N, C-alpha and C positions, 0 to 999 in steps of 0.2 A: 741610656741611663737606668741602673737598676733602680726600681721602686720598691721600697719597704711598705708593707702592708702592716698596719698595725693592729692591735686586738680590737674588738667590737667594740669595747667600753673605754677607748684611749683616745683623747681628741688629738689629732696631729696638727689642725691648723690648716689643712690643704683645702684648696677650692677644685672644683671639678674642671674649672677653666685654667689651671696653672700650668705654664709651659714645662717645669720640672718640679717634682715632688718638694714641696717644702721650701721651694728657693724662691725668694723675691731679687727680680734682676737688677743691676743698679739702674739709678735714673734718677730724675727729680721729682720729688714727692712732697705736698703741702704737709706740715706738722701741723699739729693740734695749736702749738704757741706760737703760730705762725711764722716759725723761721724755716728754712728749706731744708729737708732731708737730701742730702747729696746721694746718698747711696746707701741701700740695706741689703741684708743677707740672713736666710733664715733656713735652718732645716733641722728634720728631725730624723733620729738614728735610733737604731737598737743599741742599749747599753753593753756593749761588746768590744773588747779592745781593738778590733780590727775595723769596725765600723766607726768607732772615735778617731781613730788614725785617719780614714778617710774623711772625716768632718773636718779635721786638721788640714790635712791637703787642700780640700775645696774653700777654707776660709784663706790658705795662702793665696788662691788663686785670686780670691775677690780683694784681699790686700794689694795686690799687685795692680790693680785698677786705681790704687790712689796714689796723690803723690807722697809717698812717705820714705823716709830715708830707712838703710837698712837695720839700725839698732832698735828704730821703733817697731818695725816689721818684728822682729826677733823677739822683742819683749812682749808684744801682742799674741804672737803664736806660742809663745812658751807660757804664757800664763794660762791662756785657753786651753792648751793641752794638757797643762795640770789640772786644771777644773774638770776637763771631759776624763781625765784617767781617773779623777776621783769618783767621777759616776761610775764608771765601769768596775772600779775595784770595790766600791763600799757602798753603793746606793741601793742594791738590790742583792739582798745575801741569797735569794731564790734564783739569781742569774737571768731573770726575764724583767725587762724595763725599757725606758726611753732615755735618750738625751736629745736635749732642744738646744741647738744654739743659732743665737740671734747676734747679729752685728749690725751697728749703723754709725755713719759719719755725718753728724749734724755739727756744721761751722768747723772749728778746729778741734774737734774732740772725735774720738772713736769710743765707741760703747759696746763692749761684748758682753752677752748674758749667756750663763749656760744654768738650763733650769732641768732638774728631775723629779719625779713623783715617789721617789723611793722613802727609807726609812730615816732620812735626817743624820745630821753630825751629832754623835752622842756628845752630852754635857761634859762628860769625863772623857778626856782624850785617853787613848790606849796608852800612851808614854805614862802620864801622871797615874794612870791606875796600874802600872807595873806590868803591863802586857808588851812581850816582845812583837815589834813589828818592822817592817822595812821601811813605812812610811813616815808621815808627820811632817814631812817638808814641804809640801806643796802649798798650804794655805800660807806659811811665812813667805814664799817665794812669791806668791800672787802678790800679797801686799807690798812687797818689796819693787817690784817690777812696775806697777800700776802708779797712775796720779792717784787714782782714789778707788778702793774697792769697797763691795758691800757684800754681807753674807746672809742670807735670811734663811733659816732652816728650823724644821720642826718633823713631827711624825707623819706629815704629807708631803714632805720632799724638801729640797735645797734649791736655792737661786743664788748664784754667784755673778755679780754685776760688777764688770770692772772697767774704769775709763781711764784714756789717755789722752793728752793734748799736746801731740808732737810738734815742735817748732816748724817742721816741713809743713803742716796744714795751715798754721796760722800765717807762715810766708806766702803760701801758693793764694791765701785768701778765698772767697766763695767761687770757685771754679765751677 
């Protein structure tokens, strides 16, 4: 596995005894609320197009371990990639930064969080300011294909948290 070494002042969340850089393998872990986390995933990568595409492929492999229907897997993958693509395209104007992808299954819900420490989403969107862009469809798409989405943004970064409650997980119970 290729290991990315972050800049000295970037907290990558890795520990020295991790099997793989930034990844938590599937398993049952006690959660703070007393529920059982069935599976978790976490990875940190440079906010570059090829690296965020690699994060997407890793997420697809993680999702394959869950009892999900193809439509749910597609929606989760699509929304996550939109959030990651936004990090690569917009978060770091100087081209240097990191994207963190976290995912978990708790009960019948899958939650995916994409975080960066970039410049944040401007209050005035490029379209409303009259600027020509090829983008502007990612956040509405995320909202459409998730059961719930939250965007926290500011001058110190953005966090996009997306949650799905696929029927396949409700039917599977707490496996």
